[in-house]
N, C-alpha and C positions, 0 to 999 in steps of 0.2 A: 601736748595737751590737745584734746579734740574738742571741737565746738559742739554744743548741744544740737541735736537734730531738730528739724522743724516739727516733728511729731510730738516731741516732749515740751514744746513751747506752749505755755498756758494760753497765750493770746491766740495762737493758731487753733487750739482746741476749742476755745470759746467761739471763734468764727465758724468752725465746723458745726458746732451745736446750733448756732444761730441760723445757719443755712439749712439745717435738716428739716425735712418735711414733718417729722414728729413734733419738733419744737414749734414750727409754724402753726400746726394744728392746735397745739396747746395754747398758743397765744390767741388764736382766733376764738377758741372756746372760752378762754378766760375773759376776753372782751365781751362776749355775749352774756356771760354771767354778771359782769359788772354793769352792763346795760340793764339786765333784769333786776339787779339790786337797786339801781337808781329808780327805775320805773315803779317797782313795788314799794320802795321807801317813800316816793312821792305820793303814791296812791294811798298809803296807810298813814302818812303824816309823820313818820319817824324812820330812823335808819334801822333797817332790819338786820344789818350785818352781813358779812360775806358768807359765813357758814350757812345761815338760813337761806340766803339767796342761792347758793350753790346747790343745796339739797332740793329746794323748790324748783330750780331750773332743770336739774337732772330729771326730776320726777315728771315735770310738765312739758319740757321742750327739747331735751337732748336728742331723743330718738329722731324726731322730725328735722331738727337742725342738722344732724349728721347725714340724714338721707338727702336733704337739699344740698348740703355741701359736697357730698359724693357726686351728685348729679351735676353740680356746677363744675367740679374739677374734671369730670368726664367730658364735658362739653367744651372745654378750653381747646382752642386750636393748638396743634403741635407747632413748634418753632419752624418757621419757613412755610407753613401751610395756612390755608384760609378756612379749612373745615375741621370739624371735630373728628377725632379718629373713629373709623368705622361708621361714620355718619351715613354713608351710602348703603351700607349693609342693611337690608330690610326696608329701605326707603320705598321699594316697589311693593312691599307686602301690605295687605289691608287687614 
């Protein structure tokens, strides 16, 4: 009888998903929506609910949040380096 491979192990699959950049992006976006829900609910004096917060956040904030997040990700130093990738390219341009 053969043992199940690591690839078919559900806990291994869950860990892979948790480590994926797509899932990390989803979690970060979800956190922003929950913050927006809390702030808007406080401002209005009642719980606006997740769906309303989601739609409102997408309409008002998603595009700028994504642009800022992309910029933040692009400015992170590579492992073992102290500068952002390609930071020196164009540093001498005005």
